[in-house]
C-alpha positions in Angstrom: 6.6 20.1 -14.3 3.2 20.3 -12.8 2.8 23.7 -11.3 0.4 24.3 -8.4 -1.7 26.5 -10.7 -1.8 23.8 -13.4 -2.8 21.0 -11.0 -5.4 23.2 -9.2 -6.8 24.0 -12.7 -7.4 20.3 -13.2 -9.2 20.3 -9.9 -11.5 23.2 -10.8 -14.4 21.4 -12.2 -14.0 18.7 -9.5 -14.5 21.1 -6.6 -17.9 21.9 -7.9 -18.7 18.2 -8.2 -17.6 17.7 -4.6 -20.0 20.4 -3.5 -22.8 18.8 -5.4 -22.1 15.3 -4.0 -19.0 13.4 -4.8 -18.9 9.9 -6.4 -16.4 8.1 -8.5 -19.2 7.0 -10.9 -19.7 10.7 -11.9 -16.3 10.8 -13.5 -15.2 9.7 -17.0 -16.8 6.5 -18.4 -13.4 4.8 -18.5 -12.3 3.2 -15.2 -9.8 5.3 -13.3 -6.1 4.7 -13.3 -4.8 3.8 -9.9 -1.3 4.4 -8.6 -0.1 3.0 -5.2 3.2 4.6 -4.2 4.5 2.5 -1.4 7.7 3.5 0.5 9.7 0.9 2.5 10.6 1.5 6.2 9.5 5.2 6.2 9.0 6.7 9.6 5.7 8.4 10.3 7.4 11.7 10.7 10.3 11.3 8.3 8.9 14.1 6.1 8.2 17.8 6.0 4.5 17.0 5.9 3.0 16.8 9.5 0.8 13.8 10.3 0.6 14.5 14.0 -2.5 16.6 14.9 -3.6 17.9 18.3 -7.0 19.5 18.8 -7.6 19.3 15.1 -4.5 21.2 14.2 -1.3 20.0 12.5 1.7 20.0 14.8 5.2 20.4 13.2 7.4 18.0 15.0 11.1 18.2 15.3 11.5 15.6 12.5 9.1 17.6 10.3 11.4 20.6 10.7 14.4 18.4 10.1 13.1 17.4 6.7 12.1 20.9 5.6 12.9 21.2 1.9 13.5 17.5 1.4 9.9 16.3 0.6 8.3 19.1 -1.5 6.3 16.6 -3.6 4.8 15.0 -0.5 3.7 18.5 0.5 2.3 18.9 -3.0 0.2 15.7 -2.6 -1.0 17.0 0.8 -2.2 20.2 -0.8 -4.0 18.4 -3.6 -5.6 15.6 -1.6 -6.4 14.0 1.8 -4.0 13.4 4.6 -4.7 10.5 6.9 -3.4 11.0 10.4 -4.3 7.6 11.7 -3.2 5.2 9.0 -1.7 1.8 9.9 0.1 -1.2 8.5 1.8 -4.2 10.1 5.0 -3.8 12.1 7.0 -5.7 9.5 7.1 -5.6 5.7 6.0 -9.0 4.4 2.8 -9.1 6.6 1.9 -5.6 5.4 2.4 -6.5 1.8 0.5 -9.7 2.0 -2.4 -8.0 3.8 -2.4 -5.4 1.0 -2.5 -8.0 -1.8 -5.0 -10.4 -0.1 -7.3 -8.1 1.9 -6.7 -10.4 4.9 -5.5 -9.4 8.3 -2.1 -10.9 9.2 -3.6 -13.1 11.9 -5.6 -14.8 9.1 -3.1 -15.1 6.3 -0.4 -16.2 8.7 2.5 -14.4 7.0 3.2 -12.9 10.3 6.9 -12.3 9.8 9.2 -11.4 6.9 9.8 -14.1 4.2 12.8 -14.9 2.0 14.2 -18.4 1.2 12.2 -21.4 0.4 11.5 -23.4 3.6 13.9 -21.1 5.5 14.3 -23.1 8.8 15.9 -20.2 10.6 12.6 -18.4 10.6 11.2 -21.1 12.8 14.3 -21.6 15.0 14.6 -18.0 16.1 13.2 -17.7 19.6 13.4 -15.5 22.6 11.8 -15.0 25.9 11.1 -18.7 26.2 8.8 -18.7 23.1 9.0 -20.2 19.7 7.0 -19.1 16.6 4.1 -21.3 15.4 4.2 -23.0 12.0 3.5 -19.6 10.3 3.4 -19.0 6.6 7.2 -18.8 6.1 6.8 -19.5 2.3 4.5 -16.5 2.1 1.7 -15.7 -0.4 1.1 -18.0 -3.3 -1.3 -17.6 -6.2 -4.6 -19.6 -6.2 -4.2 -23.3 -6.9 -0.7 -23.6 -5.7 0.0 -26.9 -4.1 2.8 -27.8 -1.8 4.7 -29.5 -4.6 4.6 -28.9 -8.3 6.1 -27.2 -11.3 6.8 -23.4 -11.4 7.5 -21.7 -14.7 9.0 -18.4 -13.7 9.1 -15.9 -16.6 12.6 -15.0 -15.6 15.8 -15.6 -13.8 18.9 -13.4 -14.0 22.5 -14.1 -14.7 25.5 -12.6 -13.0 25.3 -9.6 -15.3 21.7 -8.9 -14.1 20.1 -9.7 -17.4 16.9 -11.7 -17.5 16.7 -15.0 -19.3 14.2 -17.8 -19.5 15.3 -21.1 -18.0 14.8 -24.3 -20.0 11.6 -25.7 -18.6 13.0 -29.2 -18.8 16.2 -28.4 -16.9 16.4 -30.8 -13.9 15.2 -28.9 -10.9 15.3 -25.6 -12.7 11.6 -25.1 -12.5 10.4 -27.3 -9.7 9.4 -26.4 -6.2 8.8 -28.5 -3.1 7.5 -26.5 -0.2 7.8 -28.3 3.2 6.9 -25.3 5.2 3.5 -23.5 5.2 2.2 -21.0 2.6 -1.0 -19.2 2.0 -3.0 -19.0 -1.3 -4.7 -15.7 -2.2 -6.6 -14.2 -5.1 -5.1 -10.7 -5.3 -6.7 -7.4 -6.3 -4.1 -6.8 -9.1 -5.4 -10.0 -10.6 -9.0 -8.8 -10.4 -8.0 -5.5 -12.0 -6.1 -7.3 -14.7 -9.2 -9.5 -15.4 -11.4 -6.5 -16.1 -8.9 -5.0 -18.5 -6.4 -3.0 -16.5 -2.7 -2.9 -17.6 -1.0 -3.9 -14.4 2.6 -2.8 -13.6 4.8 -3.8 -10.7 7.9 -1.9 -9.8 10.4 -2.6 -7.1 10.0 -4.6 -3.9 7.5 -7.5 -3.9 8.5 -9.7 -0.9 5.4 -11.8 -0.8 6.5 -15.4 -1.5 9.7 -17.3 -0.9 12.4 -17.8 -3.5 15.7 -19.4 -4.2 17.9 -16.4 -3.6 19.7 -17.7 -6.7 18.2 -15.6 -9.5 21.5 -14.2 -10.5 23.3 -17.5 -10.8 22.8 -18.7 -14.3 23.6 -22.3 -13.6 21.5 -22.5 -10.4 18.9 -25.3 -10.1 17.7 -24.1 -6.7 13.9 -24.3 -6.4 11.8 -21.3 -6.2 8.0 -20.8 -5.7 5.3 -19.2 -7.8 4.9 -16.5 -5.2 8.4 -15.1 -5.8 7.3 -13.6 -9.1 4.8 -10.7 -9.2 3.6 -11.9 -12.6 2.0 -14.9 -10.9 -0.4 -12.5 -9.1 -1.9 -10.6 -12.1 0.9 -8.2 -13.1 1.5 -7.8 -16.8 4.9 -6.1 -16.2 7.4 -6.8 -13.4 10.3 -4.4 -12.9 12.9 -5.6 -10.4 10.5 -7.5 -8.1 11.3 -10.9 -6.5 11.3 -12.5 -3.1 13.9 -10.2 -1.5 12.9 -7.5 1.0 15.8 -5.0 0.6 18.6 -4.0 -1.8 22.1 -5.2 -1.4 23.4 -2.0 -3.0 21.8 1.2 -4.2 24.7 2.1 -6.5 24.8 1.4 -10.2 28.5 1.0 -10.3 28.0 -2.0 -8.0 25.3 -3.3 -10.4 22.8 -3.1 -7.5 24.5 -6.1 -5.9 24.9 -8.1 -9.1 28.6 -7.4 -9.6 29.4 -10.1 -7.1 26.7 -12.7 -6.2 24.4 -11.5 -3.4 21.1 -13.0 -2.3 19.7 -9.4 -2.1 20.8 -8.3 -5.6 18.2 -6.3 -7.4 17.4 -8.1 -10.7 16.6 -6.8 -14.2 18.2 -3.3 -14.2 21.1 -3.9 -16.5 19.6 -1.9 -19.4 19.8 1.8 -20.3 23.4 2.1 -19.1 22.4 2.3 -15.5 25.6 0.4 -14.5 27.9 2.4 -16.6 26.4 5.7 -15.5 26.2 4.8 -11.8 22.5 5.5 -11.7 21.1 5.3 -8.2 18.6 2.5 -7.7 15.7 4.8 -6.9 16.3 6.8 -10.1 16.7 3.6 -12.2 13.4 2.3 -11.0 11.8 5.6 -11.7 13.2 5.8 -15.2 12.0 2.4 -16.1 8.5 3.2 -14.7 8.2 6.4 -16.8 9.3 4.5 -19.9 6.7 1.9 -19.3 4.0 4.5 -18.8 5.0 6.2 -22.0 5.0 2.8 -23.9 1.6 1.9 -22.5 0.1 5.3 -23.3 1.4 5.2 -26.9 0.1 1.7 -27.5 -3.2 1.7 -25.7 -4.2 5.1 -24.3 -7.8 4.2 -23.5 -6.8 1.2 -21.3 -6.6 2.1 -17.6 -3.6 1.1 -15.7 -2.7 0.0 -12.1 0.8 1.0 -11.1 2.3 -0.4 -8.0 5.4 1.7 -7.4 7.0 -0.1 -4.4 10.4 1.5 -3.9 13.2 -0.3 -2.1 14.0 3.0 -0.6 14.3 3.9 2.2 15.3 0.4 3.5 18.9 -0.3 4.7 21.8 -0.4 3.7 22.6 3.1 4.9 26.4 3.0 4.9 28.6 5.0 2.6 29.8 2.1 0.5 26.3 1.0 -0.6 23.9 3.9 0.0 25.8 7.1 -0.5 24.4 8.9 -3.5 26.9 11.0 -5.3 24.1 12.6 -7.4 22.7 14.4 -4.3 25.9 15.0 -2.3 29.0 17.2 -2.7 31.3 14.8 -0.9 31.3 11.4 0.7 32.7 13.0 3.8 29.6 14.3 5.6 31.6 17.3 7.0 32.3 18.5 3.5 28.9 17.9 2.0 27.3 21.3 1.5 24.3 20.0 -0.3 23.2 18.0 2.8 24.1 20.2 5.7 23.5 19.4 9.3 20.1 20.8 10.3 21.6 21.5 13.8 18.4 20.6 15.6 20.1 18.7 18.4 20.0 15.3 16.8 23.0 13.4 15.7 24.1 14.0 12.1 26.5 11.5 10.7 27.1 9.6 7.4 24.2 7.2 8.1 21.8 10.0 8.9 22.9 12.0 5.8 22.5 8.9 3.6 19.1 8.2 5.2 18.1 11.8 4.3 19.2 11.4 0.7 17.1 8.2 0.4 14.1 10.2 1.5 14.9 13.0 -0.9 15.4 10.6 -3.8 12.1 9.0 -3.0 10.4 12.3 -3.1 12.0 13.3 -6.3 10.7 10.0 -7.8 7.3 11.0 -6.6 7.5 14.3 -8.3 8.7 12.8 -11.6 5.8 10.4 -11.6 3.3 13.2 -10.9 4.8 15.2 -13.7 4.6 12.3 -16.1 0.9 11.7 -15.3 0.2 15.4 -16.1 2.3 15.3 -19.3 0.4 12.2 -20.5 -3.0 13.8 -19.7 -3.7 11.0 -17.1 -3.6 13.0 -13.9 -7.3 14.0 -14.0 -8.4 10.3 -14.1 -6.0 8.9 -11.6 -6.4 7.9 -8.0 -3.0 8.3 -6.5 -2.2 6.8 -3.0 1.0 7.4 -1.0 1.7 4.9 1.8 4.5 3.3 3.8 4.7 -0.4 4.7 5.7 -0.3 8.4 7.3 2.0 11.0 10.7 3.6 10.4 13.8 1.8 11.5 14.3 2.8 15.1 17.2 0.7 16.5 20.4 2.7 16.3 21.8 6.2 16.6 19.5 9.0 15.5 17.0 6.5 14.1 15.9 5.7 17.6 13.9 8.9 17.2 12.6 8.1 13.7 9.0 8.1 14.6 8.6 10.8 17.2 6.4 11.5 19.0 5.3 7.9 18.5 7.2 5.2 20.5 9.6 2.7 19.0 9.6 1.7 15.3 9.7 -1.1 12.8 8.9 -4.5 14.3 7.3 -3.0 17.4 3.9 -3.3 19.0 3.9 0.4 19.7 2.6 3.2 17.4 6.0 3.9 15.9 6.0 0.3 14.5 2.6 0.5 12.7 1.5 4.1 12.2 2.1 5.3 8.6 2.1 8.4 6.4 -0.9 8.1 4.0 -2.1 10.7 1.4 -4.7 10.2 -1.3 -5.3 12.4 -4.4 -8.0 12.1 -7.0 -8.9 15.3 -8.9 -12.6 16.1 -8.7 -13.2 13.3 -6.2 -11.1 13.9 -3.1 -11.3 17.4 -1.6 -7.9 19.2 -1.9 -6.3 20.1 1.4 -8.5 17.8 3.4 -7.6 15.8 6.6 -9.0 12.5 7.9 -8.6 11.3 11.5 -10.4 8.0 10.9 -8.2 4.9 11.6 -7.6 2.8 8.5 -5.3 -0.2 8.0 -3.4 -1.8 5.2 -5.9 -4.6 4.4 -8.5 -1.9 3.7 -6.8 -1.1 0.5 -8.0 -4.3 -1.2 -11.8 -3.4 -1.1 -11.2 0.3 -1.4 -9.2 0.0 -4.7 -11.7 -2.5 -6.1 -14.6 -0.2 -5.3 -12.8 2.8 -6.8 -12.3 0.8 -10.0 -15.9 -0.4 -10.1 -14.8 -4.0 -9.7 -17.1 -6.2 -7.7 -15.7 -8.6 -5.1 -15.5 -12.1 -6.4 -18.0 -14.7 -5.0 -15.1 -17.1 -4.5 -11.6 -16.4 -3.3 -8.7 -18.7 -2.7 -8.3 -21.7 -0.4 -5.0 -23.0 0.9 -5.4 -26.8 0.5 -5.5 -29.3 3.3 -2.2 -30.6 4.5 -0.4 -27.2 4.5 -1.6 -26.4 8.0 -2.4 -28.9 10.8 -5.8 -27.2 11.4 -7.1 -27.8 7.9 -7.7 -25.7 4.7 -7.4 -22.0 5.1 -10.0 -19.8 3.3 -9.3 -16.3 2.1 -11.7 -13.8 3.7 -11.5 -10.0 3.1 -11.0 -8.5 6.5 -10.4 -5.0 5.2 -13.3 -2.5 4.9 -13.5 0.1 2.1 -12.7 3.6 3.0 -13.7 5.0 -0.4 -16.8 6.8 1.1 -14.3 8.6 3.5 -12.1 9.5 0.6 -15.0 10.9 -1.4 -16.3 13.0 1.6 -19.5 11.0 1.9 -18.9 10.3 5.6 -16.2 10.7 8.2 -16.1 7.0 9.3 -15.5 3.8 7.5 -18.6 2.1 8.9 -21.9 3.7 7.9 -23.3 3.8 11.4 -20.3 5.7 12.7 -19.1 3.0 15.0 -15.4 2.6 15.8 -14.1 -0.6 14.4 -11.4 -2.8 16.0 -8.0 -2.9 14.3 -5.9 -5.9 15.1 -2.2 -6.6 15.0 -0.8 -10.1 15.6 2.9 -11.0 15.7 3.6 -14.4 17.2 7.2 -14.2 16.1 10.7 -13.1 17.1 11.8 -10.3 14.9 15.5 -11.4 15.1 17.1 -8.0 14.7 19.1 -8.3 17.9 16.7 -6.1 19.9 15.9 -7.3 23.4 12.7 -6.7 25.3 9.0 -6.8 24.8 8.7 -3.8 22.5 9.7 -5.9 19.5 8.7 -9.5 19.9 5.6 -11.8 20.4 2.6 -9.6 20.8 -1.0 -8.9 19.8 -2.5 -5.4 19.8 -6.0 -4.0 19.3 -7.1 -0.4 18.7 -10.7 0.5 19.3 -11.5 4.2 19.1 -9.2 6.0 21.5 -8.0 2.9 23.3 -5.2 0.6 22.4 -4.6 -2.7 24.2 -1.3 -4.6 23.9 -1.0 -8.3 24.9 2.6 -9.4 25.6 2.8 -13.1 24.8 6.0 -13.6 26.8 4.4 -13.0 30.2 0.7 -12.7 29.2 0.6 -9.1 30.5 -1.5 -6.2 29.2 -0.9 -2.6 28.5 -3.6 0.0 27.9 -3.1 3.4 26.3 -5.3 6.3 25.5 -4.0 7.4 22.1 -6.0 10.6 22.2 -4.0 12.0 25.1 -0.8 9.7 25.0 0.3 8.9 21.5 3.8 8.2 22.9 2.3 5.3 24.9 4.1 6.2 28.1 1.2 6.0 30.6 -0.1 2.4 31.0 -3.7 2.6 32.2 -4.3 -1.1 32.5 -4.4 -1.0 36.3 -6.7 2.1 36.4 -9.2 1.0 33.8 -9.8 -2.7 34.2 -13.3 -2.3 32.6 -11.7 -1.2 29.4 -9.0 -3.9 29.5 -11.7 -6.6 30.0 -13.8 -5.3 27.1 -10.8 -5.1 24.7 -9.4 -8.5 25.9 -12.7 -10.1 24.9 -12.8 -8.4 21.5 -9.1 -9.3 20.8 -9.8 -12.9 21.7 -12.9 -13.0 19.5 -11.0 -11.6 16.5 -8.1 -13.9 17.0 -10.3 -16.9 17.1 -12.4 -15.8 14.1 -9.3 -15.4 12.1 -7.8 -18.7 13.3 -4.8 -16.9 14.6 -1.7 -19.0 15.5 -0.2 -18.4 18.9 3.5 -18.9 19.8 4.7 -22.0 21.6 6.1 -22.1 25.1 9.4 -23.8 25.9 9.9 -25.6 22.6 8.5 -25.7 19.0 6.1 -28.4 20.1 5.2 -26.8 23.4 1.8 -25.6 24.6 0.5 -22.5 22.8 0.3 -19.2 24.6 -3.3 -18.7 25.7 -5.6 -16.2 23.9 -5.9 -12.9 25.6 -9.3 -13.5 27.2 -7.9 -16.7 28.7 -4.6 -15.3 30.0 
């Protein structure tokens, strides 16, 4: 185990380097390892680490106190590195992950909602408030050169037992795809890292491109797409990643959903007796990751690696039958479970809440094991380690309605609870330990930041989605993200060199479809610029304005009091939406007139 003294010992020389002027080029000649630890559906305050600050001081919220003792390794990261209080992703998982991989804002890449099946018509038919989604990228992200029709040679499928096998490439329909709905081509940063010599490892949830949902049916001839497989995006190794966005079952004794066919079964975890020993999904993914790191270190210790550790936790299911973890509980009955006692803080504590807490605890234990392994292999000193979540915490039922306090609402929402994320970055000798950053950053910023940290130049040419996929012509990949590496290294406090606040844009011309009524969760655009946040509700073309410096809960709508600010932000939002060729929802029918841009409303 890495002790605090041991890890701070590694930081010793680096603290002096920081005082003299930090810079990644001053480190070892070898490119740094990079680890991105992405948690699914984690609420901004679902941790013992505070991310809420007032007057420059951390505020321990009720949820922080609720999770005392459950996330010690997140606390460990916070001590060793930089905590970001104003980090953002998209409100839903696939848009965030596609922005991460492509560097594009969701308005530009058009994967504005979650993806799953090839040409899944229901993603277009879902409507509410009199609006219909546009022809968004329902087939998700695809590697450069992908055409609407062609041949895909996926490296694997899985049988009912969960084991990988290579399909016969001449099997009728077994390797063909025919996409009738839109998709978006992108050159990803893992591919660029791979091209300069990185060993690239994908673990867990991908959820970028559409797939067949038939990977564990050996005799299936259902079509898939290239984007369903992480190895089509530059990863050398793929552990359990495909098109699905959540696990069917966390339990090994249920074969992670493979015991009986399920579209959401987690593939490829049949080895190492995980089924027989009823290993929890989070632990199985962690074990396979540590084995891969050991294998790589033994085979090629001088080759840097990029590890994308994308846990399925803490995504639903949360019921006892599929989520309850016997390894962390005394009893399935919550009243008899002494290892997970009720915090007695006034919030409801039932089986779902207990199971949610054990998912958080299991995620944190995985984080600790990974940190320990990096130390044991001698790799911690030369590793940039980033912890992040992909969207707001689930906030739709029971106690989870408060999952993002003091922020409002949660996953799928235009409000801060839907998009504000926990972000911590550690890089011994480069990032000052115990530091805090209040600069707003967003998920597409990771693309240029990671490339710059690795010393990889941006390519002169990126991907282009061919003509015919969208009615408005070819779609070019443009990096909307901006590198925050200078902020990480302490060179400046702002992303932009001149210190200007930059606009952050969210665009969701879709109906989330989770059975939640009201404007909090459907059809919106939002813009943050400095202290101000403007929300444009597509359903009635209304505006809401909030001062996030004084009202993080977004309860006091100032649109009527500050028309000057509304006008300025409406103009900027409209400019960005046009620049990024954003699609607007349709009124009345799928072919109806589009909702006007905010500066036209």
